MMTF fields as JSON, N, C-alpha, C and O atoms, coordinates in Angstrom:
{
  "mmtfVersion": "1.0.0",
  "mmtfProducer": "UNKNOWN",
  "numBonds": 335,
  "numAtoms": 336,
  "numGroups": 84,
  "numChains": 1,
  "numModels": 1,
  "chainsPerModel": [1],
  "groupsPerChain": [84],
  "chainIdList": ["A"],
  "bondAtomList": [4, 2, 8, 6, 12, 10, 16, 14, 20, 18, 24, 22, 28, 26, 32, 30, 36, 34, 40, 38, 44, 42, 48, 46, 52, 50, 56, 54, 60, 58, 64, 62, 68, 66, 72, 70, 76, 74, 80, 78, 84, 82, 88, 86, 92, 90, 96, 94, 100, 98, 104, 102, 108, 106, 112, 110, 116, 114, 120, 118, 124, 122, 128, 126, 132, 130, 136, 134, 140, 138, 144, 142, 148, 146, 152, 150, 156, 154, 160, 158, 164, 162, 168, 166, 172, 170, 176, 174, 180, 178, 184, 182, 188, 186, 192, 190, 196, 194, 200, 198, 204, 202, 208, 206, 212, 210, 216, 214, 220, 218, 224, 222, 228, 226, 232, 230, 236, 234, 240, 238, 244, 242, 248, 246, 252, 250, 256, 254, 260, 258, 264, 262, 268, 266, 272, 270, 276, 274, 280, 278, 284, 282, 288, 286, 292, 290, 296, 294, 300, 298, 304, 302, 308, 306, 312, 310, 316, 314, 320, 318, 324, 322, 328, 326, 332, 330],
  "bondOrderList": [1, 1, 1, 1, 1, 1, 1, 1, 1, 1, 1, 1, 1, 1, 1, 1, 1, 1, 1, 1, 1, 1, 1, 1, 1, 1, 1, 1, 1, 1, 1, 1, 1, 1, 1, 1, 1, 1, 1, 1, 1, 1, 1, 1, 1, 1, 1, 1, 1, 1, 1, 1, 1, 1, 1, 1, 1, 1, 1, 1, 1, 1, 1, 1, 1, 1, 1, 1, 1, 1, 1, 1, 1, 1, 1, 1, 1, 1, 1, 1, 1, 1, 1],
  "groupList": [{"groupName": "UNK", "atomNameList": ["N", "CA", "C", "O"], "elementList": ["N", "C", "C", "O"], "formalChargeList": [0, 0, 0, 0], "bondAtomList": [1, 0, 2, 1, 3, 2], "bondOrderList": [1, 1, 2], "singleLetterCode": "X", "chemCompType": "L-PEPTIDE LINKING"}],
  "groupTypeList": [0, 0, 0, 0, 0, 0, 0, 0, 0, 0, 0, 0, 0, 0, 0, 0, 0, 0, 0, 0, 0, 0, 0, 0, 0, 0, 0, 0, 0, 0, 0, 0, 0, 0, 0, 0, 0, 0, 0, 0, 0, 0, 0, 0, 0, 0, 0, 0, 0, 0, 0, 0, 0, 0, 0, 0, 0, 0, 0, 0, 0, 0, 0, 0, 0, 0, 0, 0, 0, 0, 0, 0, 0, 0, 0, 0, 0, 0, 0, 0, 0, 0, 0, 0],
  "groupIdList": [1, 2, 3, 4, 5, 6, 7, 8, 9, 10, 11, 12, 13, 14, 15, 16, 17, 18, 19, 20, 21, 22, 23, 24, 25, 26, 27, 28, 29, 30, 31, 32, 33, 34, 35, 36, 37, 38, 39, 40, 41, 42, 43, 44, 45, 46, 47, 48, 49, 50, 51, 52, 53, 54, 55, 56, 57, 58, 59, 60, 61, 62, 63, 64, 65, 66, 67, 68, 69, 70, 71, 72, 73, 74, 75, 76, 77, 78, 79, 80, 81, 82, 83, 84],
  "secStructList": [7, 7, 7, 2, 2, 2, 2, 2, 2, 2, 2, 2, 2, 2, 2, 2, 2, 2, 2, 2, 2, 2, 2, 2, 2, 2, 2, 2, 2, 2, 2, 6, 6, 6, 1, 4, 4, 4, 4, 7, 3, 3, 3, 3, 3, 3, 3, 3, 3, 3, 3, 3, 7, 1, 1, 7, 3, 3, 3, 3, 3, 3, 3, 3, 3, 3, 3, 2, 2, 2, 2, 2, 2, 2, 2, 2, 2, 2, 2, 2, 2, 2, 2, 7],
  "xCoordList": [93.974, 93.627, 94.866, 95.454, 95.282, 96.476, 96.259, 95.176, 97.287, 97.184, 97.459, 97.976, 97.104, 97.325, 98.812, 99.21, 99.63, 101.064, 101.664, 102.507, 101.256, 101.815, 101.399, 102.194, 100.164, 99.715, 100.492, 100.905, 100.687, 101.433, 102.876, 103.463, 103.442, 104.828, 105.032, 106.053, 104.073, 104.194, 104.208, 105.049, 103.292, 103.233, 104.445, 104.926, 104.941, 106.153, 107.34, 108.144, 107.464, 108.539, 108.431, 109.435, 107.229, 107.03, 107.415, 108.055, 107.032, 107.357, 108.86, 109.414, 109.524, 110.967, 111.735, 112.732, 111.287, 111.936, 111.736, 112.658, 110.543, 110.269, 111.13, 111.726, 111.2, 112.015, 113.491, 114.186, 113.976, 115.375, 115.705, 116.747, 114.819, 115.042, 115.038, 115.878, 114.091, 114.03, 115.257, 115.807, 115.68, 116.857, 118.116, 118.947, 118.253, 119.407, 119.403, 120.452, 118.236, 118.115, 118.424, 119.095, 117.942, 118.228, 119.721, 120.29, 120.347, 121.785, 122.567, 123.556, 122.133, 122.804, 122.671, 123.624, 121.5, 121.322, 122.165, 122.685, 122.301, 123.092, 124.586, 125.315, 125.045, 126.471, 126.886, 128.078, 125.919, 126.186, 127.175, 128.048, 127.081, 128.052, 129.494, 130.433, 129.672, 131.015, 131.563, 132.767, 130.667, 131.054, 130.133, 129.075, 130.523, 129.608, 129.066, 127.941, 129.811, 129.314, 128.12, 127.411, 127.889, 126.744, 125.423, 124.37, 125.464, 124.243, 123.822, 122.683, 124.713, 124.358, 123.337, 123.458, 122.337, 121.284, 120.998, 121.251, 120.482, 119.986, 118.468, 117.896, 117.82, 116.356, 115.838, 116.202, 114.98, 114.372, 112.86, 112.361, 112.14, 110.687, 110.119, 110.8, 108.869, 108.242, 107.477, 106.993, 107.381, 106.702, 105.205, 104.646, 104.569, 103.116, 102.375, 102.738, 101.35, 100.495, 99.045, 98.727, 98.181, 96.77, 95.907, 96.094, 94.965, 93.98, 92.626, 92.094, 92.069, 90.791, 89.691, 89.674, 88.772, 87.676, 86.345, 85.291, 86.369, 85.224, 84.417, 83.883, 84.307, 83.613, 84.593, 84.22, 85.853, 86.881, 88.238, 88.483, 89.104, 90.468, 91.43, 91.356, 92.324, 93.295, 94.689, 95.033, 95.483, 96.87, 97.774, 97.617, 98.72, 99.663, 101.088, 101.359, 101.985, 103.387, 104.207, 103.69, 105.477, 106.361, 107.778, 108.275, 108.422, 109.829, 110.528, 109.953, 111.761, 112.544, 113.964, 114.576, 114.481, 115.875, 116.688, 116.547, 117.534, 118.287, 119.752, 120.455, 120.195, 121.582, 122.271, 121.674, 123.516, 124.317, 123.728, 123.496, 123.482, 122.973, 121.51, 121.076, 120.745, 119.357, 119.321, 118.547, 120.153, 120.235, 120.71, 120.206, 121.675, 122.148, 121.036, 120.895, 120.249, 119.114, 118.078, 117.529, 117.801, 116.863, 117.389, 116.634, 118.678, 119.27, 119.23, 118.968, 119.485, 119.425, 117.989, 117.765, 117.014, 115.611, 115.234, 114.539, 115.686, 115.42, 116.133, 115.577, 117.352, 118.112, 117.402, 117.313, 116.897, 116.167, 114.903, 114.57, 114.214, 113.02, 113.359, 112.62, 114.452, 114.854, 115.232, 115.064, 115.749, 116.156, 114.975, 115.083, 113.838, 112.659, 111.914, 110.909],
  "yCoordList": [108.37, 109.297, 110.112, 110.746, 110.112, 110.855, 112.355, 112.865, 113.028, 114.48, 115.134, 114.503, 116.406, 117.163, 117.244, 117.154, 117.413, 117.543, 116.286, 116.393, 115.1, 113.878, 113.697, 113.225, 114.066, 113.978, 114.978, 114.652, 116.174, 117.187, 116.746, 116.954, 116.147, 115.714, 114.652, 114.662, 113.728, 112.708, 113.344, 112.995, 114.266, 114.898, 115.789, 115.883, 116.439, 117.241, 116.347, 116.685, 115.22, 114.27, 113.753, 113.691, 113.38, 112.881, 113.936, 113.619, 115.186, 116.266, 116.516, 116.701, 116.524, 116.762, 115.619, 115.857, 114.385, 113.25, 113.313, 113.023, 113.69, 113.82, 114.912, 114.706, 116.054, 117.156, 116.774, 117.047, 116.144, 115.721, 114.694, 114.785, 113.709, 112.698, 113.29, 112.937, 114.194, 114.84, 115.722, 115.733, 116.453, 117.311, 116.472, 116.826, 115.378, 114.501, 113.867, 113.745, 113.462, 112.867, 113.892, 113.572, 115.119, 116.179, 116.514, 116.737, 116.549, 116.803, 115.683, 115.947, 114.438, 113.306, 113.402, 113.112, 113.804, 113.966, 115.108, 115.016, 116.18, 117.324, 117.021, 117.443, 116.295, 116.008, 114.702, 114.411, 113.915, 112.618, 112.633, 111.766, 113.584, 113.588, 113.837, 113.431, 114.496, 114.833, 113.799, 113.545, 113.208, 112.196, 110.99, 110.905, 110.059, 108.996, 108.091, 107.606, 107.846, 106.927, 107.505, 106.76, 108.81, 109.408, 109.04, 109.116, 108.641, 108.259, 106.821, 106.451, 106.007, 104.603, 104.518, 105.192, 103.676, 103.521, 102.043, 101.205, 101.749, 100.411, 100.494, 101.339, 99.632, 99.607, 98.684, 97.511, 99.249, 98.454, 98.601, 99.612, 97.616, 97.66, 96.361, 95.336, 96.402, 95.213, 95.588, 96.71, 94.628, 94.832, 95.051, 94.544, 95.801, 95.982, 94.657, 93.806, 94.492, 93.319, 93.783, 94.84, 92.982, 93.347, 92.343, 91.131, 92.875, 92.073, 92.332, 93.438, 91.317, 91.455, 90.86, 89.655, 91.705, 91.268, 91.214, 91.176, 91.21, 91.163, 92.459, 92.819, 93.161, 94.443, 95.606, 96.769, 95.277, 96.294, 95.659, 94.509, 96.411, 95.963, 96.905, 98.123, 96.335, 97.12, 96.744, 95.564, 97.744, 97.519, 98.244, 99.443, 97.516, 98.075, 97.756, 96.695, 98.686, 98.472, 99.628, 100.727, 99.38, 100.414, 100.106, 98.998, 101.078, 100.961, 102.26, 103.344, 102.131, 103.306, 103.116, 102.072, 104.127, 104.116, 104.886, 106.102, 104.181, 104.797, 104.916, 103.917, 106.152, 106.432, 107.128, 107.347, 107.464, 108.077, 109.415, 109.643, 110.302, 111.626, 111.597, 112.444, 110.65, 110.507, 110.097, 110.649, 109.136, 108.719, 109.865, 110.049, 110.632, 111.787, 112.821, 113.405, 113.049, 113.971, 113.501, 114.306, 112.193, 111.646, 111.825, 112.182, 111.578, 111.765, 113.219, 113.504, 114.133, 115.564, 115.968, 116.744, 115.448, 115.721, 115.24, 115.942, 114.044, 113.519, 114.347, 114.587, 114.779, 115.607, 116.943, 117.408, 117.56, 118.812, 118.591, 119.42, 117.487, 117.169, 117.055, 117.559, 116.406, 116.245, 117.574, 117.74, 118.528, 119.813, 120.752, 121.717, 120.476, 121.363, 121.095, 121.749],
  "zCoordList": [115.481, 114.411, 114.044, 114.92, 112.766, 112.383, 112.472, 112.187, 112.862, 112.972, 111.626, 110.704, 111.532, 110.298, 109.985, 108.823, 111.011, 110.799, 110.179, 109.289, 110.623, 110.066, 108.606, 107.794, 108.264, 106.862, 106.002, 104.889, 106.51, 105.775, 105.597, 104.535, 106.611, 106.542, 105.473, 104.785, 105.318, 104.293, 102.904, 102.075, 102.645, 101.324, 101.083, 99.954, 102.118, 101.981, 101.659, 100.791, 102.335, 102.048, 100.62, 99.91, 100.188, 98.829, 97.8, 96.797, 98.038, 97.101, 97.046, 95.962, 98.198, 98.22, 97.568, 96.887, 97.766, 97.108, 95.594, 94.832, 95.162, 93.732, 93.114, 92.057, 93.753, 93.247, 93.227, 92.249, 94.295, 94.347, 93.277, 92.627, 93.088, 92.058, 90.658, 89.83, 90.388, 89.076, 88.832, 87.73, 89.852, 89.703, 89.46, 88.624, 90.181, 89.975, 88.599, 87.966, 88.131, 86.804, 85.72, 84.738, 85.888, 84.924, 84.897, 83.828, 86.064, 86.128, 85.446, 84.762, 85.627, 84.974, 83.462, 82.738, 82.974, 81.533, 80.98, 79.868, 81.748, 81.291, 81.308, 80.41, 82.319, 82.456, 81.787, 81.688, 81.328, 80.721, 79.572, 79.523, 78.639, 77.541, 77.987, 77.302, 79.119, 79.592, 80.577, 80.618, 81.369, 82.354, 82.135, 82.759, 81.255, 80.821, 81.931, 81.809, 82.998, 84.021, 84.791, 85.468, 84.697, 85.374, 84.708, 85.343, 83.434, 82.714, 82.997, 82.715, 83.546, 83.786, 84.92, 85.942, 84.71, 85.703, 85.929, 85.064, 87.076, 87.39, 87.402, 88.09, 86.654, 86.601, 87.702, 87.779, 88.55, 89.6, 89.513, 89.018, 89.982, 89.956, 89.444, 89.435, 89.016, 88.457, 87.196, 87.048, 86.303, 85.027, 85.266, 86.238, 84.381, 84.514, 84.391, 83.579, 85.19, 85.079, 85.11, 85.654, 84.524, 84.395, 85.136, 85.031, 85.881, 86.595, 85.945, 86.035, 85.293, 84.608, 85.474, 85.725, 85.929, 86.792, 86.045, 86.679, 84.737, 83.837, 83.823, 82.774, 84.92, 84.913, 85.055, 84.896, 85.356, 85.54, 85.266, 85.632, 84.627, 84.37, 85.077, 84.916, 85.853, 86.609, 86.127, 86.066, 85.788, 85.385, 86.364, 86.596, 86.936, 87.896, 87.46, 86.899, 87.725, 87.43, 87.971, 88.171, 88.206, 88.73, 88.274, 88.476, 87.666, 87.289, 87.66, 87.563, 88.079, 88.457, 87.96, 88.184, 87.288, 86.872, 87.896, 88.025, 88.62, 89.708, 89.311, 89.157, 89.151, 88.826, 89.992, 91.046, 89.788, 90.853, 91.275, 92.462, 90.314, 90.66, 91.069, 91.85, 90.565, 91.003, 92.477, 93.259, 92.851, 94.254, 95.136, 96.244, 94.653, 95.409, 95.582, 96.657, 94.531, 94.626, 95.625, 96.377, 95.641, 96.625, 98.044, 98.948, 98.239, 99.569, 100.014, 101.183, 99.098, 99.435, 99.766, 100.694, 99.015, 99.327, 100.71, 101.446, 101.074, 102.412, 103.481, 104.552, 103.196, 104.142, 104.371, 105.507, 103.302, 103.434, 104.28, 105.127, 104.049, 104.841, 106.328, 107.175, 106.639, 108.034, 108.691, 109.899, 107.888, 108.426, 108.643, 109.4, 107.98, 108.134, 109.413, 109.691]
}
């Protein structure tokens, strides 16, 4: 049975990674006109696909644009999580 601390830790990690990724992406957009290579991203993920079950339709997909500052933000978020 998972403990409360492990469940809390997962959500804290997810929140810190989200905040770090968003902050890195925002910094890349702000600095992009001055340092053009910061705007370049690699798209990873898979295209959306649809599963039709006649009574329900499910569409799943995931794409992520990973740039230099976005990756740095994710790493900083993980580092902060490890320090807490």
